[in-house]
Residue, then its C-alpha position, 0 to 999 in steps of 0.5 A: m514491517s516484516r523484519g521489524a525495521a523502523l520506518p526510515e526518518r526521511t519516509a516519515r514525511l508521508f505520515p504527517n498526522e500519525a504520531v506513532l505507527s504501530p506494527e498493525s499499520h503496515g497496510l497504511v505504510i504500503e498504501r502511502i509509499l505506493e501512492d506517494g513514495d519516491g525511489g528511496d521509499l520504494r527501495w526500503l519497502t521492497a527490502e522489507l516486504p517480498e514482491r508477492e506480499l505487495a502483490a497480495w496487498l494490492a489484490r486485497a486492498g489496492g482497489r479501494k486504497l490507491s488512486r486509479r493511476s497508482r492501481a494501474y501502474w502497480s498492477r502492471v509492475l507487480g503483475a497482480d489485479a488491483g481489484d475493482p473499487a466499485a466491487s469493493a464498495a458494493a461488498l461493504w455496502p450492499l444497498a440493492 
């Protein structure tokens, strides 16, 4: 994460199939904590990353990485549009 802090041991429950998380996996960390994290996980995440960085991730990747319910919630909390998952899919796979 931004300060180079290791993932808290208790938060590792959100990553059962990841043996080692690399520094490049911070998108996965954000995704899992915003989707399934509890209060402690969220406190750690917000201490590591500023709100504007979380809002930028939400706008960039939240549309396709988060559930509909989580997108709606975090869009409201962070004041950022989570993007349309259908638009993300159309950009990745333009079949028309």
